[in-house]
N, C-alpha and C positions, 0 to 999 in steps of 0.2 A: 220249302225253300231253306237252304242252309244259311246260317247267320253270316257267313262270309261271302254271300252272293254279291256280285257287282251291281251297281246301280243300273247298268245297261241290261243285265239279265232280268231285272225286276220290271223295267219300263219299256223294253224293246218294242213290243207291239204298239204301245201308245206313242212312242217316239216316231214311228212311221207316220202316224196320223198328224202329229205336230208338224213334221216336215212337209207333209202334203198340204196342210193348212197354210203354212208359210209360202209354199210354192204357188198355191192358188191365189193368194193375196198379191204376190209379185206379178203373176200373169194378169190379174185384174188391173193392176196399175200400169203395166206395159200396154195392155189393150186400150186403157183410157188415154195414155199418152199418144198412141198411134191415132186414135180417133180425134183427139184434140188437134194433132198436127195436120189432119185432113179436114179441119174445119167443122167437125161433128162434135156433138156433146159426148163427154166421157160417160162411162158406165155408172158413175156415182158422183157425189159431190167432191171427191178428192181423187187425184191421179197425179203423182209426182215422182221425180227421180229421188227426192229425199226420202219418200216413203219406201221406195225400193231399197235404198241403202240401209235404212233402219231395219227393214225385214231381213235383209241379208246379214246384218249385225246380230239380230236375234238368232238366226240359224247358226251362225258361228258360235255365239255364246252358249247355245243349247248343246251343240256338238262338243265344244271344249268342256262344258260342264259335265256331260255324261262320261267323256273320255278321261278327264283329269281332275276337275274341280266340281264336285257334286253340288256345293252351295251356289256356284255360279248357275248351274242348271236350275236350281230351285228359284233363285232370284229372277233369272230371265223368264222362266215360265210364269211366275207370279205376275210380273209386269205385263207380259204378253196376254195373260188371262184378263187382267184389268183393262188393257187397251181393246181387246176383242169384245169384251162385254160392254164397254162404253160405246162401241160402234154400232150396237144393235138398236138402241133406243132412238137415235136420230132417224132411222128408216121409218119410224112411226110418228115422229114429232116434227121433222123438218118439212119444208115445202116439197111436195112430190115432184115438182118440175125440175128438181136437181138431178133426177134420174131420167133416162130416156123412156123408161116404161116401168110399170108396176112390177113386171117380171124381174128387172134388174134391181129394183128397190128391195123387194122381198128376198131375192136371191142373195144380195149382199148381207141382209139381216140374218139369213139362214147360215151363210158361210161364217160370219163372225160369231153367231150363237154356238155353232158346232165347234168353232175354234176355241171359244171360252170353255166349253165342256171338256174338250180334249186336254186343254191346259190344266183344268181342275183335276182331271184324272191323272195327269202327270205329277201334279203336286201330291196327290194321294199315294202314288207309287213311290215318290221320294220319301214321304213320311214312313211308309212301310219299310223301305230299305233302311232308313235312318234308325228306326226303332230296333230292327233286327241287327244292324251293324253295331249299335250301342250295347246290345246284349253280349256280343262276342268279345 
């Protein structure tokens, strides 16, 4: 990889996984809101329009960071990694009745665990880009 490679060229495959993670979280919340409006339990303990807005904000921050401000990408990815990883433990420690079934409980833990890993990989890609960018 050349020292002048763009951040996008370094993390483009991982970036797709980050956006897929965000999209799946948004779909999870939309599905939960639809279920709640029909008088059924949500897929997990949280489902809100606020969460959807925050997730869309992360998607915008990551996109702007990759396109224009790399440190915004790093900051947004680090915060998202922290939030995703902190959402895994409750699936094992909170009351199981907060989920309609164990399938959704462990599915949410898997989704957030993979999201945390994808964000960690994005941060590694950022640091690789930064170290090469600093050399040039």
